[in-house]
N, C-alpha and C positions, 0 to 999 in steps of 0.2 A: 526540560520540555521547551519546545520552540513556540513562542507566541507571535502571531503575525497579524498586523492590522493593514487593511488596504481598501481602496475604492474599487468596486466591482461593477462592470458594465455588462449587462445581459445582452443576448443577441437581439432582444426587442428594443434595446436602447435605454432601458431603465437602469438607474445607477443607485447603488447602495454602499454604505460604509460597513465593513465587515471586520470582525475580530475572531480569530480562530486559534486553537491549540493544534499545531500541525501534526498530523499522524502519518501522512504519506506525501512524498515529494515526487514531482515528475522525474522520470528517468528512462533511459533507453536500454538499460541493462536488466537482465534477470539475475537476481542475487540469491544465494542460498548457501547452505552447508554442503560441501562436497563429501558424499558418503561412498564414492566409487570403490574405494579399497576396503571398506568395512565388511568384516565377515557377517554372513547372514544372521547368525544367532545374536550378535551384538547389535546389528541393524534393527532386529525385531525388538530387543530390549530398549534401545535408544528411542525408536519411534513410539513405543508405548509410553515411555516416560515423558517424551516431548509432548505427545498428544494430551496426556493428563495435565501437564503443566499449562499448556495453552487453554485447555477447558477451564481450569481453575482461574486463570487470568481473565478469560472472557466472562465468567460468572461474576467475578469481583468487579470488573469494569461495568457490566450491565447494572449491578447493584448500586455502584457509585453514581452512574448516570441517572438512574431512577431517583436516588436520594436528592439529587440536585435538579430534578425535572429537566434533564437534558437527553432523555432516552430517544427522542425523535429529532435531534439537532445535527445529525451527521450530514455534511454537505460536501459537494465536489465543486471546485472552481477551475476554470480554464485559465492557465497562467497568462496567456496573451490578452486576457480581458481584465487583468489586475493592474492597477496603477497606484502610485503613492504608497508603496509598500514599505512598512516599518516592521522589522522583526527583532526579537530579543529572546534570550533564554531566561526562563522563569523557574 
């Protein structure tokens, strides 16, 4: 996991020190698994399995966040408003 600490300046000028476990990074690309050549029956099986896996992961994540009282701590930060950035893998 990538841990990032930085100073964040909001548009109103207020400044705060932040520490996050990074989940999404800014990008200009759309990324995904290319299923163009997959036969329809395999695609149906794949999407059903992938959907179930993602649902299980979501439920486990929400349970973990609730256990650590982080259920309402998801935030978005504008990269241009971040300074003094320190990141490390934990």
